C-alpha positions, 0 to 999 in steps of 0.5 A: 552520499546523495542528498535525500529527496524531499516532497513539496510538503517538507517545509510545512512539517516545521508547523509541528515541533515534535515531527521527526524525519528519517531516511526512507528509501532515499527520501527525508520523510516524517516517521511521526508528527505528534507520536505514532500511537496518537496518529494511529488512533486518530486514523482509526477514530477520526482522520489522518492526513498523510504526505505520500508524495514520494510515491511514483506516477506513470502515464500510459497512453495510446490505442494499445495501452490496455493490451500492454497493461494486460501483458504486464499486470496480474489483474484484468485491466479490461474490467476497468471503466473510465473513473475506475481503479484497481490494485494489481501487481507486476511479476517476474517470469518466476512469479515473484513480484516486481512491485504492487501498484494501482492502475487508474483508467482515465479514459480509453487509451489513457491510464495512470499507474501509481507505484512504490517510491523505492521501486520507481526507477526499477518499475519504469525500466521494467515497463520500458524494457517490455514496451516492444514494437509489437505493442504498437501505439503505447507511450510511457511517461514518468510524471512522478517529479511533477505530482504531489499526493496526499491521503486523507484517511479515517471514518471522518474523512468524507465529512471533512472533505465535504467541507472543502469540495463540491464533488459528489463524495457520496456517489464516489465508490471505493476504487473509483475517482474523479479526474477533475475535482476541486478541493480547497480551490485546487483542481485534483484527481480525487480517488477513494482508495487507501492503505489503512483499512479505513475509508479515505481519499487520495488527492493527486495535484501539481507540486505548487498547490502543496501549501494550499491543500495541506493547510486547507485540509488541516484547517477544515479537519481541525474541529474533527480531530484531523492530525498529520500522520507519518510513516510509523502509523502508516505502517501499523495501520496497514499491518493491522489490515494485512495490507502488504508492504513491498520488501516485506510481504511481497518481493522478487522471492515471494509470489502473490499467491504466497502473500495471500493476494491471489484475488488480484491475480486473474489466471484465467485472463490473457497471458501475462508475465509470470502467469505460467509460473503462478499456474504451476505453483497453484497446481502443485500446492503452495509451499508456504503461506502468509499468516497472522501470529500472536506472541504467547511469550513476552516479546515482539516479533520483528521483520525477518525474525526466524520462525521454528517448529519441530526443531526446524526453521519453517519461515520468518516474520515479515512484519511485527509490532504491538498492535496499537488498536488491539494492544497485543503483540502480533505479526505476519509471517511467511511459513511452510504451508504445513504450519499455517493452520489457525491455532498451530503453535510456533516459536519465534527467535527473538534476541537468541531465544525461541519464544512461543507464538500461535498462528491466528486469523488475519487481517487483525482489523476490519473496518466493517467488523472492528477487530478480530478476536 
């Protein structure tokens, strides 16, 4: 059995005696530091610091880099300016998803891709396979093993970060970044993105700066309630905001249209892998859709639990839990389109029993509006 990979922050977890690590896609990562609900609430109310160095980073460079990324991804890379980032997807010819990712435009002909940890090898191979001589001047390099990544998320994130950087945070818009910013005396790529439904920042830096950044940010954030945050709260936070997780809301068998991220699929741009299948699916009408659900009967809907209506299986839960923010048993489910209207009653099979639930509006939480009723 292969040894689990560790991020450059692993030894620093020992500062927190209650921290607990799990095997997450071959990585030994903290599921919690002080408690999932406590960490979740901190991010919603103050701020949390996430070690997400297991994510992958690829550099795509060359005069034909933009054309290559236009062919490979669903969003319109040509809309990016230097210092801009966009959420996008890699698709199979069938329309299913290879992975969802971020594209950063560092300069003309120079891009960074940020991919999911469990898909690093698969994604890199997929891109390499399609990097044919037709594309001309394109170089693809996997820099994942040389890059650390921290996420500082929450309503007080900017206030905390401002104490350890002179970067113009007030001018940094969402999905934009500063390639050469200084934080805690360390040069980082500083972006304003995130995966929690809150305002926040991500810091990319060399591995040997881990302790300086980690300790510096936690010290600066201590008066503001900053807490280290693990995978457990990361999942509940993104779930409440209906941010998809690859392998649950997105997969080789689930298209971006079915998953409700069609905004990031530009079907009117130049041809990209999967475009024809997605055009056909859109024209024919989506056979199923991702919706929110709330349990009526007592029970918690978990991933892959089957969902029924009218005596037949109509889909399955993709993610479900008791929402720490709303204190309600909620879920996301991929259901036959005929059963996706708000207010539709459905049945979720939990431990052999079919329990009542109802389709509700999602996302369940929006930063600008608070929680949805």
